[in-house]
N, C-alpha and C positions, 0 to 999 in steps of 0.2 A: 477842539483838542481836549482830551481828557485832562482834568485837573483834580489833584488829590483833595478829597473831602476834608481831611484833617489838617494838612500842612500847606495846602494850596500850591504844591509843586506842579508845574505843567509838564505833561508827557510829551516827549519829542517823537511824533509819529514817524514811522519808517525806520526806526532803529531796532536792533535786537532787544534793547532794554524794554521796549514796549511789551514784550511777551511776559515780563515779570510783574506787570500791573494787574491788580485785582478789581473786578467790578462786582457790585452787588445790586440787586434790584429790590427796592423797598415795596411793601404791600400796595402802596399807592401808584406803583409803576415807575417811580423815579429811579434812575440809575446813578449810583455813586461810585466813584473811582477811588482807589487807594494806591499810593506809590508803594514800592517794595518795602521801604523802611516802615511806613505806617502799617502796612499789612502784617509784617512780622510783629510789630509792637501790639497790635490789636487782634492777633490770631485767636486768642481764647474767646474774645467777644464774637468774632465772626463765626467760629465753630458753635458757640452756644446760641447763635442767632438772636443776640440781644438787640433791642431796638437802638437805633443810632442816638437817640436822645438820652440814653441812660447815663452818659458821662456827665 
């Protein structure tokens, strides 16, 4: 099950809320998931394609 990379919330598969989760693929191929709250909070970083370690 996807887990948020920032807050560690676990996604409940099979619900409509699953559609609001964001996934991003790092250059090394690792997939990271973000819950809707963290995705909104980090939208600027996502759009700027800043590396995950910048924080």
